[in-house]
N, C-alpha and C positions, 0 to 999 in steps of 0.2 A: 359281186350281186349277180342276181341271173341273168342271164344274157336274154331269155325270150321277152323279160318285165322291160330291163333297160333299154333294148332297142323296136322296141313296139313305139312308132311315130307315134301314135293315135291318142293313147297314152299321154306319151311325153307331153306335146301338144296340149292337151285337157288340163295335163296337171301345170303348167308354165300360164295358162292361161286364167285358170282358177288362181294359182297362186299371186300372181302380180296384182290382179283385180283385191284378194284378198287385202295385200300391203296399202293398194290405194286407197280400200276403204277405210282401214283405219287409222292414215293418216288424215285422210278427208271428212270424214262422217265422224270418228272417235277421236280426232285428234291428235290417237297415240303416237309419243316422240317419234319418230321416224328411226332411229337408232334400232326399237324395237320391232317398229313396223316391219322393215326390211328384213330384220332375223327371223321375225316370226314368218312372212312371207318368203324366206329363201329355203325355210326349215318344211313349212308347207309344201310345199313343190317337191324337196327330196321324198317325201311320206306317200305324197300323190304319184310320182311316178314309179313308186315300188325301192326306193332304195333301200337297201338294210340300214337299220340304225349306225351300224358302225361306222359305215362311209357316209354318212350326213354329218357324224364328230370328226372325221378326218377334213371332211369339207369347209367345217366350221372352222379348226383349228388350222386349217392351210390356208383359206382364205383371209385373215385375221395375221397371221405372222407373215406371210408374204405380201401382203400389201402394205402391212405396215413398216416394212423395214425398208421399204422404198421413200418414205415419204415422212416417217415420225420425225427424223431431225429436222428433215428441208422445212416443214410445216414450224417446228419450236424455235429453231434459229432466225426465218424469217418476219415471227411475230416477235421474237428480239430486236433484230433489225429496226424493222416496221417503226418499233414503240420510240429508242432511241430518235430516227429520223424526224416522228412525230415531236416529241418535245424538244427537241434544240432548233424548230422552226426550219426546218429543215425545206420543208413540203413548202413554207412562206416564199424563201428562197427562188425557191423555183419558179414559181407562180409571179412575183411579183419583176423577177429580171426578164421571164418570156415576156411578163404584159409590158414593159420596157421597151425590149426589141421591136416588137410588131407595132408599138402603138395602139391608142385606142378604137382606129376605127378596124383594125385584125387582130384586136383582143381575143374576141371567139376562137382564133386559130391558137392563140398562145395556150389559152385558157386546156382547149382541147388536149391539145400534145403533154399540156404540166398534169394533167390528169390521168393521161395514158403511165407518164412516167412511175408519179407518185402510186399509182394501183398496184404497180407489179410487188410492191413491199408492205406497203400500208393497206391494210383490210380496207373493204368499199365505202365502208360507215364512216372510220376515220377519218377518211381521205376529203368525203363529202363535209361533215363539217369541220374539219380544218380551214377547207378551199372555198366554200360557199361565199364568206363574207366578202370575200374578193370579189367573186362574179356580183355583189349586190353593190359593192361600192363603184366599179364600173358602170354597173344601170344607173347608177341614182346620179354618177357626173355627167354621164352619155343622155340623160333623161327618156332612157329607152327600159322598154318591158325588159323584167328581169330574166324572161327563159332566152332573151339573146345572147345571155351571157351562159346564164346557168344549164342549158342544153349541151352545149359543146363541153363544159367540166363534165357534166352527167355522162356522156357518150365518152368522154376520154378515161375515166374511172370506169366504166363498164369493159370499155377494151380490156384497160390494165388488166382489170381484175377477171377476165375472162381468157383470154386467150396467150397470157407472156407469161412462163416462171419468171421467177419463185413464186407465185401468187398458188396457193394449195390447187385449185380449179383445173388447172391444163397440168399439172406435175401428175396428181390422183389419175389421170385417164392415162397421162403416159406412161405412169408407170404400170396400169392395169394393162396395155398395150404392148410393155415393154418396150419403147421405144425411145432413141435415145434424146436426150432433152436439146441438146443444141440442134436438132434439125427440127422441133420444137419450136423453139426462139424464134430461128429462123422462116419459120411458116407463119407462127404465131403474131411477130412484126408486121408481116407483109399483108394480111387477113388483117389486124390488127388497126392499122395507118388507113385500110381502105375503108374501113367500118368507120373511123373515127370522122374521116371526114365526111360522109355522105350523112353519118347518124348528128357529128355535130355542129360546124359552124354551118353546112348547106343546110337540115333540117331546123336548127335552133335562130336562123336568120326567117326561114318560113313562120316558125311558132312566133319570135318576136315579132311580127307584122300583125299574125292573125290574134294574136291575144297580148293585151296590153295587162301584165301584172306589174303591180308596185313593188317595190321591198316591203317586206313583213316588217311591221312596227317592230315586233320581238322573235330575235332570231337568236337561235342558242349557237353560239359562236364565241371561243378563246379569246383571252385577253388578248391587245393590239400588240402587236412587237416591233421594237426600237430597230428600224433597217439596219443600224450604225452596228448591232447587237448580233445579227443573223451570220451563220455561216456563212463562206463565201458560195458561189454556184458554181463553180469548180470541181469545188472540194464534194460536195453533193452530188453531182452529176457522178462526178469517178469514183466515188463510193458505190452508187449504184448500179453502174455498168461493171464493177468487177468483178461480178459472179456471171453475168452475162456474155462478156466478153473470155471469162476463162474456159466456161462450157462452148463455146461457139469455137475457141481455139483447140480445144480434145476434140472435138468433132471434125476440126477441118485437118486436123494433122494424121487423123485415119485414113484420110483419101488423098492426099497432096502427096507426092512422094518427095518432093524438095525440104519436108517438114518432117519425113520420117524420124532421123536420129532424134526428135524434140518430143516424139510422141508419148516415151514413157514419162517426160515429165510434165507435159500437158496431160497427160492419159490421168495424172493425181492431183494437180491443181483444178482440172477441170470435173474431178468428181463432183457432183451439184454442193455435196455435203460439205469438200472442203470449201469452193469456191465461196460459197454461202456463209462458213465459218470464217473464215478470210475477212468477208465483208464487215460482219458483226466485228471483228476484232478492231478492223479500220476504224469503223463507224464509235465505238467505244472511246477510243482515245481522241481521234479527230473530231467528233461532234460531240461528245459527253464530255470526258477528262480536261479537253481544252477547252471549256464554254461553262467552267465553272460546278461541274456536277461532282460527287465524290462518288470511290467506289459503293461506297454504301448505296448511295440514292440508286445509283444505276441497277444495283441488283435488285431494290425493290419495283423496279420500274421494269425491270425486264422480267422477273417474277411475276409482275400483275400481268403482263401481256402475255402469256403463256395460259393466262385463265380460258378464255375464249377458243381454246385451239384443243381442250380435249372433246368437244362435242364435234368436232371438226373431223376429228383422227376417226373418233368409233363409227362414226357415218360410214365415213371412210372403209372401214376393216369391215362394217358389214355389207357393204357394195363388195367387198373382194370375196364376200362369205355365199352372197349370190351369184356369182362369177363362179368359182368352184362347184357349187351345186348344180348350174345349167352343164358345166361342163363336164364333169365326174358321172353324172346321168346320161347323159348323151342327147341332153338337149341340144349343146351346141350342134351336133349335127344335123338334127333336125332342123335348126333355125339356118346352118349353114346352104343343105339342099332346097327349102325355100328360098333363100334370097335365088341360089342359083339358079332356080328355076323362075324366076321373075325375071334376073337379067338385071338386077338390081345393085349399083356398086356398095359399095359397104360403106365407102363414105356417106351414099346417100341415105344408107338405111340409117347410120352412126347419127344423123342429122335429125331422121323424123322420129327414132327411138325418144332422143332427149328432146325434141318437139309436146312430144305427146304426153311425158312423164312431166316437162316444168309445165306445159299447162295445166294440167291435173293435180300437181301436188302444190307447186309455185318453188319450192327450194330448188336453185341451181345445182346445188351440191348433189341432194337426192337427184336431179335429172342425169346428172356426167355420172354418177355412180352407177345409177342403173344401164345408164345407155353405154357404158365402158365394160360392165358387167355382160352385158348380153354379148358386145360384139367382140370381147374378146376369147368367148366360149367358144366363137364359129372356128371350125377346123379352116387352116390355112392361115389363119390372119397372121400366126408370125412368121410368115414365109414373104408375109408383104416387104417389099424396100423401105428403110428406113424415111423417105420423103412420101410415100404413101402414107404412110400409120401417122406423121406428123400431121398429115392434111386430116386424116381422121380426127385425132384429137383436136384437131382447130371447128372440124366439121359438129362435134360431140359439145364444143363450147360454143358455136353458135346458136347451135340448139337448144342448150340451157341457159340461152340467155334471151332469148327471143320472148314476145307474149307474158309479158309481165303482166299482172293485174292484181285484183283482190285479194288472191292468196299470196302473194309476195309483200315479205314485209318490207324489203325494197320500195316497193307502189309506197307504202305509206311513210314512211323516212321521208322522201322525196314530196311527196305530198303536205307533211306538215311543215318542212325547213323552209319549202318554197313557197308558201303559203297559196296552196292553190284548191279546188274542189277536186270532187272524185269524176265528174264527167271532164274536167279540164286535164286531169292527171294521166286518165284513157288517151285522151285526144293527142296529147302529147309525149308524158314517159314514157307509157305503153308502146306507142309508132315508134320513141325512139331506139327501143330495148328490139326492137322486133328489126327494126333496120338493122341494127348492129349485129345479130343475131345472123339474119339472111345474109348480107353481103359478107358478112366473114365467112359464112357457108358458100356462098357463091365464087368468092375467090378460090376458098383451097379445093374446092372439084374444080376449078381451070386448071391450078396448078397439079391435082391429083393426074391428069391426063397425060401430065411430061414423065410419068415418076415410074 
């Protein structure tokens, strides 16, 4: 490409602004599917910036290929893992056991922790539908507002869905920033735990006292489970921890001299797709076959679980296209110089970009994709420490979670399941999501000071 065109900061900045505005207008005004809108916006940026069409094609191909090779297997395996956990009653096992341990007075904490653990392998929507009956049963038994228990559950689900791999969001961002998932898990657990406490039991208690919301007369629930037939709590917890522990051990073995002889072994077992494959195989035998499911039934369940992953992968891949267009056109240099002139930390920039897209578009996946694409195109990001990049990943996740409102499908799902009106949903759910996002970002920012 022509150097004088590619290095013209004014033209590059104008191209970026027009392309991103076009992307948002296509999604918000014309309701164009996010994948197509992102692809159109990325190509428009390249053309307006003066990139030769051959370079744009290369950016598209590199963006899709390099992005998908890091997450395709993880998203697929995670979906199958979550489906087996769901049909076996594993989520109910965790919730019921935790509530028994904590007791009715501290059941809100049990629901928050359970939601956080369940949302790592299970999609947010599925986790909510599976566990919301327990929140309602507790509210009915204690004669409290259902928000007292629903908000902590929602906060836990939101935290697990946003901050902690193998859920797709942080995996996507970590892949685009090329950061070790072990660091992302460690930072994500810390940020997520703090966020769950603030937005869950604390905010849930406030909401429960401010708004009395009775248990809905008609609620979408699954069949009641016979507790005697549910899988063991320790079995469920052990299977869920398999990928997390293996990935973390891989990261630790790389920095602890005493573990150096085991590094090749942990390097293989801790490879994210290997760790998740082991967990999925364990789930097939310990939660599927041992509980009466035949291999043909499990095959159908696991195949069906892959249906929603296509959209996730395509939107993510197009986010990779946006990243490579920004990088190949030289826009990354412009953004990097702009950030340097403002003395704005990368972690803060990542959060702000994610928040702006989240408010505009509503989709947390799109917000994570765009923020990660922009940040990863900035020169020098690859040289940052793994801990700092993990904090940046958490900041993107926080920004993509905050300020859920009418353009977010989660807003309407919560409204309908919990039985709220729009105004109350804004005053409870929206504030809860914002507390999750902002708290996670603040914790990540504090940790980044030590990176």
